[in-house]
Legacy VTK file of the C-alpha trace (Angstrom):
# vtk DataFile Version 3.0
C-alpha trace
ASCII
DATASET POLYDATA
POINTS 229 float
117.398 189.942 80.744
114.391 187.659 81.215
111.187 189.685 81.474
107.676 188.392 82.104
104.754 190.472 80.867
101.531 189.565 82.643
98.601 190.259 80.343
97.822 189.418 76.715
95.959 192.584 75.683
97.210 195.479 73.627
99.345 196.900 76.439
101.034 193.584 77.207
101.649 192.762 73.557
103.136 196.177 72.824
105.480 196.019 75.805
106.481 192.424 75.075
107.272 193.135 71.424
109.312 196.222 72.262
111.287 194.411 74.961
112.040 191.523 72.620
113.232 193.971 69.975
115.622 195.402 72.555
117.158 191.949 73.005
115.435 190.769 76.182
114.091 187.247 76.592
110.346 187.742 76.957
107.460 185.589 78.096
103.820 186.658 78.215
101.705 185.285 81.030
98.070 184.237 80.685
95.567 182.340 82.800
95.106 179.608 80.196
97.442 179.162 77.251
94.963 176.856 75.554
92.055 179.284 75.865
94.153 182.271 74.796
95.327 180.518 71.638
91.848 179.163 70.886
90.269 182.608 70.500
89.583 183.506 66.881
87.833 186.871 67.210
89.255 190.306 68.052
88.944 191.327 71.695
86.667 194.114 72.953
89.302 196.701 72.025
89.685 195.386 68.479
93.034 193.672 69.017
93.446 190.638 66.739
93.425 187.156 68.302
96.568 186.427 70.274
97.379 183.430 68.068
97.596 185.756 65.075
99.887 188.139 66.958
102.095 185.267 68.142
102.728 184.157 64.561
104.451 187.512 64.074
106.375 187.235 67.373
107.602 183.662 67.517
110.477 184.619 69.821
108.047 185.475 72.639
106.810 182.602 74.789
103.232 182.304 76.011
103.133 180.698 79.457
100.659 180.177 82.302
100.820 182.953 84.891
102.913 181.035 87.420
105.422 179.795 84.838
105.784 183.291 83.411
106.398 184.674 86.898
109.047 182.067 87.573
110.683 182.849 84.208
110.968 186.596 84.671
113.778 188.386 86.436
111.551 191.445 86.080
107.751 191.146 86.023
105.468 193.669 84.289
101.839 193.911 85.307
99.968 194.832 82.129
96.631 193.342 83.119
93.272 195.077 83.397
93.617 196.975 86.674
90.357 195.611 88.012
91.790 192.103 87.697
95.426 192.779 88.565
95.398 191.384 92.104
93.650 188.218 90.949
96.131 187.746 88.112
99.119 188.330 90.377
97.718 185.838 92.873
97.867 183.274 90.061
101.447 184.336 89.304
102.263 183.493 92.915
104.038 185.355 95.689
106.998 182.993 95.489
107.522 184.058 91.871
107.447 187.760 92.773
109.586 187.781 95.912
112.658 189.955 95.537
111.831 190.918 91.947
111.116 194.264 90.337
107.404 194.404 89.587
106.666 197.194 87.118
102.982 198.086 87.390
101.573 199.930 84.363
97.907 199.104 85.051
95.078 201.482 85.951
92.149 200.540 88.239
89.557 201.902 85.822
85.802 201.775 86.281
84.150 202.071 82.861
80.631 201.259 84.063
79.482 204.858 83.547
81.256 205.320 80.234
84.026 207.765 79.394
85.951 209.298 80.998
86.329 206.426 83.458
86.552 206.780 87.197
88.901 204.814 89.459
88.023 201.983 91.805
90.705 203.238 94.216
91.926 206.820 94.619
92.970 209.634 96.950
94.135 207.627 99.956
95.323 204.503 98.130
96.338 203.218 94.700
96.508 199.961 92.815
100.301 199.999 93.053
100.119 200.339 96.842
97.631 197.488 97.036
100.022 195.315 95.047
102.968 196.309 97.260
101.004 195.519 100.445
99.864 192.186 99.049
103.392 191.251 97.941
105.693 192.953 100.465
108.765 191.085 99.226
108.296 192.353 95.668
109.737 195.696 94.593
106.789 197.480 93.010
107.378 200.464 90.728
104.569 202.446 89.136
105.327 203.877 85.704
104.118 204.336 82.109
100.433 204.427 83.107
100.164 208.114 82.134
100.522 207.547 78.379
98.907 205.334 75.743
100.656 202.037 75.172
102.129 202.954 71.749
103.723 206.008 73.397
105.036 203.889 76.290
107.515 202.179 73.979
107.926 204.970 71.406
107.830 208.408 73.025
108.811 209.966 69.675
105.169 209.516 68.605
104.618 212.744 70.566
106.855 215.540 69.201
109.152 217.435 71.520
109.998 216.874 75.156
107.461 215.354 77.534
107.427 213.600 80.891
107.028 210.128 82.347
106.913 209.186 86.027
108.219 206.528 88.388
107.164 205.835 91.972
108.316 203.125 94.343
109.934 202.388 97.688
113.035 200.652 96.310
115.747 202.745 94.683
117.356 199.768 92.928
114.000 198.820 91.416
113.387 202.357 90.188
116.859 202.371 88.649
116.036 199.134 86.794
112.770 200.632 85.511
114.515 203.829 84.438
116.886 201.670 82.406
113.924 200.020 80.662
112.358 203.411 79.981
115.592 204.705 78.490
115.704 201.601 76.302
112.267 202.550 74.983
113.632 205.982 74.090
112.667 208.092 77.100
115.435 210.645 77.789
116.849 210.544 81.302
115.685 214.106 81.909
112.099 213.198 81.006
111.811 210.643 83.825
110.447 212.256 86.995
110.750 210.395 90.300
107.612 210.861 92.417
109.235 209.310 95.471
107.785 206.366 97.360
104.966 204.105 96.249
102.351 206.589 97.528
103.360 208.735 94.549
101.420 206.222 92.459
98.200 207.854 93.688
98.808 210.996 91.670
100.096 209.040 88.679
96.949 206.908 88.614
94.534 209.768 89.353
95.897 211.744 86.387
93.972 209.251 84.249
90.758 211.245 84.717
92.338 214.257 83.012
94.090 212.006 80.507
90.889 210.393 79.223
89.100 213.756 79.208
91.900 215.191 77.061
91.771 212.160 74.761
88.108 212.879 74.123
88.732 216.575 73.490
91.803 216.032 71.292
90.364 212.952 69.561
93.686 211.123 69.871
95.747 209.179 72.398
99.035 210.359 70.870
99.720 213.113 73.379
101.449 213.629 76.690
102.222 216.326 79.248
105.518 218.020 80.049
106.365 219.209 83.536
108.020 222.620 83.261
109.998 223.790 86.260
110.419 227.490 87.048
113.766 229.051 87.791
LINES 1 230
229 0 1 2 3 4 5 6 7 8 9 10 11 12 13 14 15 16 17 18 19 20 21 22 23 24 25 26 27 28 29 30 31 32 33 34 35 36 37 38 39 40 41 42 43 44 45 46 47 48 49 50 51 52 53 54 55 56 57 58 59 60 61 62 63 64 65 66 67 68 69 70 71 72 73 74 75 76 77 78 79 80 81 82 83 84 85 86 87 88 89 90 91 92 93 94 95 96 97 98 99 100 101 102 103 104 105 106 107 108 109 110 111 112 113 114 115 116 117 118 119 120 121 122 123 124 125 126 127 128 129 130 131 132 133 134 135 136 137 138 139 140 141 142 143 144 145 146 147 148 149 150 151 152 153 154 155 156 157 158 159 160 161 162 163 164 165 166 167 168 169 170 171 172 173 174 175 176 177 178 179 180 181 182 183 184 185 186 187 188 189 190 191 192 193 194 195 196 197 198 199 200 201 202 203 204 205 206 207 208 209 210 211 212 213 214 215 216 217 218 219 220 221 222 223 224 225 226 227 228
């Protein structure tokens, strides 16, 4: 399957590499290919320059946003949540219409330090904003509740633990569940939160998530939902 990953940071790179390993044709989307490849210093999170990463992943194309969107049968939004709508505007509605759009981004506000707050919460979510802006796309929220290494390798966290999906389109959620299972998530670990409004809870969990990361001094953890009899 052809999959476009929008975003060149650590999340996008990790997802792109894992998808390529699973045999998918993968393209990464960026605003400017020339500028992305010209960077020679690590980014603010310490990720090496993209050009260095690409030398190790020559099977993954780097394309402008719109070309990546046109390429992908499925599109993954792995951009900074604060910039997601702007990035997707550059991808273009015509390149999203009718496609599964897996949104893994969080609308984080880091202006007051850690743990971050959210720029949208309670009565709305980033995923809902994306779905409203692109009504012909099939938006599914998932994977935002774990660190990106755990997204594609849940075995980093021992034992059973949970991951969530939310979206208005059952066929799109089925496609995302298939991707999650390819990453190693057991079928029983995938919890369906219902329609796209379920993304509110999935995104708002991030406050607890980042608090726990500070307390535990690691991002290699997750939660398990335990159901009573």
